[in-house]
A tleap script that builds the chain and sets N, CA, C and O, in Angstrom:
source leaprc.protein.ff14SB
mol = sequence {
  NMET PRO ALA ILE THR VAL ALA PHE THR ALA
  GLU GLU LEU ALA GLU LEU TYR ALA GLU ALA
  GLU GLU LEU GLY VAL PRO VAL GLU ARG MET
  ALA ARG LYS ALA VAL CYS GLU SER VAL ALA
  ARG GLY ARG ARG GLN ARG ARG ARG ALA GLY
  GLY GLN VAL ARG THR GLY ALA HIE GLY LEU
  PHE GLU ALA GLY LEU ARG PRO SER ASP GLY
  GLU GLU CTHR
}
set mol.1.N position { 178.053 -73.281 -7.296 }
set mol.1.CA position { 179.156 -72.395 -6.969 }
set mol.1.C position { 180.454 -73.111 -7.316 }
set mol.1.O position { 180.629 -74.274 -6.953 }
set mol.2.N position { 181.369 -72.438 -8.013 }
set mol.2.CA position { 182.667 -73.036 -8.307 }
set mol.2.C position { 183.403 -73.358 -7.008 }
set mol.2.O position { 183.169 -72.728 -5.977 }
set mol.3.N position { 184.284 -74.334 -7.072 }
set mol.3.CA position { 185.005 -74.757 -5.869 }
set mol.3.C position { 186.447 -75.081 -6.213 }
set mol.3.O position { 186.792 -75.305 -7.374 }
set mol.4.N position { 187.283 -75.102 -5.183 }
set mol.4.CA position { 188.663 -75.552 -5.318 }
set mol.4.C position { 188.905 -76.600 -4.245 }
set mol.4.O position { 188.193 -76.657 -3.242 }
set mol.5.N position { 189.908 -77.419 -4.465 }
set mol.5.CA position { 190.295 -78.416 -3.482 }
set mol.5.C position { 191.660 -78.023 -2.937 }
set mol.5.O position { 192.579 -77.721 -3.697 }
set mol.6.N position { 191.782 -78.030 -1.628 }
set mol.6.CA position { 193.038 -77.668 -0.978 }
set mol.6.C position { 193.478 -78.845 -0.125 }
set mol.6.O position { 192.699 -79.370 0.669 }
set mol.7.N position { 194.730 -79.260 -0.291 }
set mol.7.CA position { 195.262 -80.374 0.489 }
set mol.7.C position { 195.905 -79.849 1.774 }
set mol.7.O position { 196.635 -78.858 1.753 }
set mol.8.N position { 195.625 -80.522 2.885 }
set mol.8.CA position { 196.205 -80.184 4.177 }
set mol.8.C position { 196.850 -81.426 4.758 }
set mol.8.O position { 196.444 -82.545 4.444 }
set mol.9.N position { 197.854 -81.236 5.604 }
set mol.9.CA position { 198.382 -82.361 6.360 }
set mol.9.C position { 197.345 -82.713 7.420 }
set mol.9.O position { 196.446 -81.923 7.707 }
set mol.10.N position { 197.474 -83.890 7.991 }
set mol.10.CA position { 196.541 -84.304 9.041 }
set mol.10.C position { 196.590 -83.323 10.212 }
set mol.10.O position { 195.561 -83.008 10.809 }
set mol.11.N position { 197.783 -82.846 10.533 }
set mol.11.CA position { 197.937 -81.904 11.644 }
set mol.11.C position { 197.261 -80.566 11.327 }
set mol.11.O position { 196.561 -80.007 12.171 }
set mol.12.N position { 197.471 -80.057 10.111 }
set mol.12.CA position { 196.848 -78.794 9.713 }
set mol.12.C position { 195.329 -78.900 9.736 }
set mol.12.O position { 194.642 -77.995 10.209 }
set mol.13.N position { 194.815 -80.003 9.225 }
set mol.13.CA position { 193.366 -80.188 9.195 }
set mol.13.C position { 192.796 -80.294 10.604 }
set mol.13.O position { 191.726 -79.754 10.884 }
set mol.14.N position { 193.503 -80.982 11.487 }
set mol.14.CA position { 193.052 -81.084 12.876 }
set mol.14.C position { 193.010 -79.702 13.526 }
set mol.14.O position { 192.088 -79.396 14.281 }
set mol.15.N position { 194.013 -78.868 13.231 }
set mol.15.CA position { 194.033 -77.508 13.776 }
set mol.15.C position { 192.862 -76.686 13.245 }
set mol.15.O position { 192.234 -75.937 13.993 }
set mol.16.N position { 192.569 -76.827 11.949 }
set mol.16.CA position { 191.434 -76.105 11.368 }
set mol.16.C position { 190.126 -76.502 12.039 }
set mol.16.O position { 189.323 -75.648 12.414 }
set mol.17.N position { 189.923 -77.810 12.185 }
set mol.17.CA position { 188.685 -78.272 12.808 }
set mol.17.C position { 188.581 -77.823 14.264 }
set mol.17.O position { 187.500 -77.453 14.723 }
set mol.18.N position { 189.696 -77.854 14.988 }
set mol.18.CA position { 189.675 -77.420 16.389 }
set mol.18.C position { 189.333 -75.938 16.489 }
set mol.18.O position { 188.537 -75.539 17.339 }
set mol.19.N position { 189.933 -75.118 15.621 }
set mol.19.CA position { 189.656 -73.675 15.633 }
set mol.19.C position { 188.202 -73.399 15.270 }
set mol.19.O position { 187.541 -72.577 15.905 }
set mol.20.N position { 187.710 -74.087 14.249 }
set mol.20.CA position { 186.320 -73.892 13.828 }
set mol.20.C position { 185.357 -74.280 14.946 }
set mol.20.O position { 184.372 -73.586 15.195 }
set mol.21.N position { 185.645 -75.385 15.612 }
set mol.21.CA position { 184.783 -75.812 16.717 }
set mol.21.C position { 184.805 -74.785 17.845 }
set mol.21.O position { 183.767 -74.464 18.423 }
set mol.22.N position { 185.990 -74.276 18.151 }
set mol.22.CA position { 186.124 -73.272 19.211 }
set mol.22.C position { 185.327 -72.012 18.878 }
set mol.22.O position { 184.716 -71.404 19.757 }
set mol.23.N position { 185.338 -71.623 17.596 }
set mol.23.CA position { 184.612 -70.431 17.160 }
set mol.23.C position { 183.131 -70.701 16.905 }
set mol.23.O position { 182.340 -69.767 16.767 }
set mol.24.N position { 182.762 -71.970 16.843 }
set mol.24.CA position { 181.361 -72.317 16.611 }
set mol.24.C position { 180.902 -72.090 15.181 }
set mol.24.O position { 179.736 -71.778 14.939 }
set mol.25.N position { 181.826 -72.248 14.226 }
set mol.25.CA position { 181.484 -72.070 12.811 }
set mol.25.C position { 181.902 -73.312 12.032 }
set mol.25.O position { 182.797 -74.041 12.460 }
set mol.26.N position { 181.257 -73.557 10.888 }
set mol.26.CA position { 181.684 -74.681 10.051 }
set mol.26.C position { 183.115 -74.459 9.550 }
set mol.26.O position { 183.497 -73.331 9.239 }
set mol.27.N position { 183.892 -75.519 9.475 }
set mol.27.CA position { 185.283 -75.403 9.043 }
set mol.27.C position { 185.377 -74.853 7.623 }
set mol.27.O position { 186.324 -74.135 7.300 }
set mol.28.N position { 184.414 -75.180 6.780 }
set mol.28.CA position { 184.433 -74.680 5.403 }
set mol.28.C position { 184.314 -73.158 5.374 }
set mol.28.O position { 185.013 -72.492 4.610 }
set mol.29.N position { 183.436 -72.612 6.200 }
set mol.29.CA position { 183.246 -71.159 6.252 }
set mol.29.C position { 184.507 -70.475 6.772 }
set mol.29.O position { 184.938 -69.455 6.234 }
set mol.30.N position { 185.090 -71.044 7.821 }
set mol.30.CA position { 186.288 -70.458 8.393 }
set mol.30.C position { 187.445 -70.499 7.393 }
set mol.30.O position { 188.171 -69.516 7.248 }
set mol.31.N position { 187.619 -71.623 6.708 }
set mol.31.CA position { 188.705 -71.751 5.741 }
set mol.31.C position { 188.509 -70.790 4.575 }
set mol.31.O position { 189.471 -70.177 4.111 }
set mol.32.N position { 187.281 -70.652 4.100 }
set mol.32.CA position { 186.994 -69.748 2.983 }
set mol.32.C position { 187.307 -68.304 3.370 }
set mol.32.O position { 187.910 -67.561 2.596 }
set mol.33.N position { 186.893 -67.918 4.571 }
set mol.33.CA position { 187.150 -66.556 5.036 }
set mol.33.C position { 188.648 -66.300 5.141 }
set mol.33.O position { 189.128 -65.236 4.750 }
set mol.34.N position { 189.383 -67.268 5.667 }
set mol.34.CA position { 190.830 -67.106 5.814 }
set mol.34.C position { 191.509 -66.934 4.460 }
set mol.34.O position { 192.398 -66.096 4.315 }
set mol.35.N position { 191.098 -67.718 3.473 }
set mol.35.CA position { 191.693 -67.609 2.141 }
set mol.35.C position { 191.377 -66.255 1.523 }
set mol.35.O position { 192.271 -65.587 1.003 }
set mol.36.N position { 190.115 -65.842 1.574 }
set mol.36.CA position { 189.718 -64.558 0.979 }
set mol.36.C position { 190.429 -63.385 1.647 }
set mol.36.O position { 190.876 -62.463 0.965 }
set mol.37.N position { 190.537 -63.411 2.966 }
set mol.37.CA position { 191.227 -62.334 3.676 }
set mol.37.C position { 192.714 -62.311 3.335 }
set mol.37.O position { 193.308 -61.241 3.209 }
set mol.38.N position { 193.313 -63.487 3.186 }
set mol.38.CA position { 194.724 -63.562 2.839 }
set mol.38.C position { 194.984 -62.995 1.447 }
set mol.38.O position { 195.970 -62.288 1.237 }
set mol.39.N position { 194.109 -63.302 0.502 }
set mol.39.CA position { 194.253 -62.768 -0.856 }
set mol.39.C position { 194.136 -61.248 -0.843 }
set mol.39.O position { 194.948 -60.560 -1.461 }
set mol.40.N position { 193.141 -60.723 -0.151 }
set mol.40.CA position { 192.946 -59.268 -0.084 }
set mol.40.C position { 194.143 -58.593 0.577 }
set mol.40.O position { 194.595 -57.544 0.117 }
set mol.41.N position { 194.660 -59.187 1.651 }
set mol.41.CA position { 195.819 -58.625 2.354 }
set mol.41.C position { 197.049 -58.636 1.438 }
set mol.41.O position { 197.800 -57.661 1.399 }
set mol.42.N position { 197.253 -59.717 0.713 }
set mol.42.CA position { 198.383 -59.805 -0.207 }
set mol.42.C position { 198.312 -58.759 -1.305 }
set mol.42.O position { 199.326 -58.165 -1.672 }
set mol.43.N position { 197.117 -58.534 -1.825 }
set mol.43.CA position { 196.944 -57.512 -2.867 }
set mol.43.C position { 197.284 -56.127 -2.335 }
set mol.43.O position { 197.963 -55.345 -3.001 }
set mol.44.N position { 196.808 -55.830 -1.129 }
set mol.44.CA position { 197.104 -54.520 -0.537 }
set mol.44.C position { 198.612 -54.349 -0.330 }
set mol.44.O position { 199.165 -53.288 -0.620 }
set mol.45.N position { 199.269 -55.387 0.169 }
set mol.45.CA position { 200.707 -55.310 0.416 }
set mol.45.C position { 201.487 -55.133 -0.878 }
set mol.45.O position { 202.442 -54.359 -0.927 }
set mol.46.N position { 201.086 -55.844 -1.923 }
set mol.46.CA position { 201.780 -55.708 -3.206 }
set mol.46.C position { 201.602 -54.313 -3.783 }
set mol.46.O position { 202.539 -53.746 -4.345 }
set mol.47.N position { 200.404 -53.759 -3.647 }
set mol.47.CA position { 200.172 -52.403 -4.150 }
set mol.47.C position { 201.047 -51.401 -3.407 }
set mol.47.O position { 201.654 -50.523 -4.020 }
set mol.48.N position { 201.109 -51.538 -2.076 }
set mol.48.CA position { 201.938 -50.627 -1.283 }
set mol.48.C position { 203.415 -50.786 -1.628 }
set mol.48.O position { 204.131 -49.796 -1.782 }
set mol.49.N position { 203.863 -52.020 -1.747 }
set mol.49.CA position { 205.276 -52.285 -2.031 }
set mol.49.C position { 205.671 -51.794 -3.416 }
set mol.49.O position { 206.805 -51.362 -3.624 }
set mol.50.N position { 204.746 -51.859 -4.357 }
set mol.50.CA position { 205.044 -51.429 -5.713 }
set mol.50.C position { 204.860 -49.948 -5.923 }
set mol.50.O position { 205.163 -49.436 -7.001 }
set mol.51.N position { 204.370 -49.245 -4.921 }
set mol.51.CA position { 204.151 -47.817 -5.032 }
set mol.51.C position { 203.040 -47.451 -5.992 }
set mol.51.O position { 202.975 -46.321 -6.477 }
set mol.52.N position { 202.163 -48.408 -6.269 }
set mol.52.CA position { 201.071 -48.142 -7.192 }
set mol.52.C position { 199.985 -47.352 -6.493 }
set mol.52.O position { 199.677 -47.591 -5.325 }
set mol.53.N position { 199.419 -46.426 -7.204 }
set mol.53.CA position { 198.301 -45.649 -6.680 }
set mol.53.C position { 197.070 -46.059 -7.452 }
set mol.53.O position { 197.029 -45.950 -8.677 }
set mol.54.N position { 196.078 -46.524 -6.746 }
set mol.54.CA position { 194.839 -46.925 -7.392 }
set mol.54.C position { 193.692 -46.175 -6.749 }
set mol.54.O position { 193.721 -45.859 -5.560 }
set mol.55.N position { 192.707 -45.904 -7.536 }
set mol.55.CA position { 191.502 -45.290 -7.000 }
set mol.55.C position { 190.356 -46.247 -7.212 }
set mol.55.O position { 190.391 -47.087 -8.110 }
set mol.56.N position { 189.353 -46.119 -6.392 }
set mol.56.CA position { 188.202 -47.003 -6.502 }
set mol.56.C position { 188.462 -48.313 -5.795 }
set mol.56.O position { 189.571 -48.578 -5.330 }
set mol.57.N position { 187.432 -49.122 -5.720 }
set mol.57.CA position { 187.520 -50.400 -5.026 }
set mol.57.C position { 187.977 -51.487 -5.996 }
set mol.57.O position { 187.553 -51.532 -7.150 }
set mol.58.N position { 188.837 -52.346 -5.505 }
set mol.58.CA position { 189.324 -53.475 -6.290 }
set mol.58.C position { 189.148 -54.723 -5.444 }
set mol.58.O position { 189.892 -54.923 -4.484 }
set mol.59.N position { 188.199 -55.551 -5.771 }
set mol.59.CA position { 187.968 -56.773 -5.022 }
set mol.59.C position { 186.867 -56.605 -3.998 }
set mol.59.O position { 186.444 -55.490 -3.691 }
set mol.60.N position { 186.411 -57.726 -3.475 }
set mol.60.CA position { 185.281 -57.735 -2.552 }
set mol.60.C position { 185.559 -56.984 -1.263 }
set mol.60.O position { 184.735 -56.185 -0.820 }
set mol.61.N position { 186.714 -57.233 -0.657 }
set mol.61.CA position { 186.977 -56.642 0.644 }
set mol.61.C position { 187.194 -55.140 0.543 }
set mol.61.O position { 186.713 -54.384 1.386 }
set mol.62.N position { 187.920 -54.703 -0.491 }
set mol.62.CA position { 188.146 -53.280 -0.659 }
set mol.62.C position { 186.848 -52.547 -0.970 }
set mol.62.O position { 186.699 -51.376 -0.620 }
set mol.63.N position { 185.913 -53.219 -1.620 }
set mol.63.CA position { 184.631 -52.608 -1.960 }
set mol.63.C position { 183.666 -52.634 -0.780 }
set mol.63.O position { 182.581 -52.057 -0.848 }
set mol.64.N position { 184.060 -53.302 0.302 }
set mol.64.CA position { 183.190 -53.394 1.470 }
set mol.64.C position { 182.070 -54.396 1.297 }
set mol.64.O position { 181.081 -54.359 2.030 }
set mol.65.N position { 182.218 -55.303 0.321 }
set mol.65.CA position { 181.193 -56.318 0.104 }
set mol.65.C position { 181.515 -57.553 0.915 }
set mol.65.O position { 182.683 -57.872 1.137 }
set mol.66.N position { 180.500 -58.237 1.352 }
set mol.66.CA position { 180.682 -59.468 2.100 }
set mol.66.C position { 180.553 -60.629 1.126 }
set mol.66.O position { 179.489 -60.827 0.541 }
set mol.67.N position { 181.627 -61.403 0.942 }
set mol.67.CA position { 181.527 -62.530 0.031 }
set mol.67.C position { 180.611 -63.597 0.601 }
set mol.67.O position { 180.403 -63.668 1.813 }
set mol.68.N position { 180.073 -64.410 -0.262 }
set mol.68.CA position { 179.215 -65.505 0.175 }
set mol.68.C position { 180.020 -66.429 1.068 }
set mol.68.O position { 181.188 -66.704 0.794 }
set mol.69.N position { 179.406 -66.902 2.121 }
set mol.69.CA position { 180.091 -67.857 2.979 }
set mol.69.C position { 179.676 -69.278 2.635 }
set mol.69.O position { 179.914 -70.203 3.412 }
set mol.70.N position { 179.062 -69.454 1.482 }
set mol.70.CA position { 178.665 -70.778 1.039 }
set mol.70.C position { 177.286 -71.182 1.488 }
set mol.70.O position { 176.813 -72.259 1.126 }
set mol.71.N position { 176.633 -70.356 2.262 }
set mol.71.CA position { 175.289 -70.678 2.734 }
set mol.71.C position { 174.274 -69.832 2.000 }
set mol.71.O position { 174.510 -68.661 1.704 }
set mol.72.N position { 173.148 -70.441 1.713 }
set mol.72.CA position { 172.065 -69.712 1.061 }
set mol.72.C position { 171.417 -68.780 2.075 }
set mol.72.O position { 171.308 -69.121 3.253 }
set mol.73.N position { 170.989 -67.613 1.627 }
set mol.73.CA position { 170.328 -66.677 2.543 }
set mol.73.C position { 168.850 -66.667 2.296 }
set mol.73.O position { 168.117 -65.941 2.968 }
savepdb mol mol.pdb
quit
C-alpha cells in the first residue's frame, strides 16, 4: 500500500497517541481516518463555495465506500 510521511511536533504526536488510546484504536488508523475525512470535507466545502453542481459520487466518502484502514480483512 502506498504511504506518506507526516511530521508532527512532539506535542501534536502526544495528543494523537492520547486520543487513540482513549478511543482504543491504533494511532495510524485514527490519523488516516482524520486525514481522509478532512479531504472529503474540504472538497465538499469547495464545491459549495464555488457554486459547482455535480452529479454522481466523487471520492470514497461521497460514494459511501469505506476506505481501507490499513488492516487486512
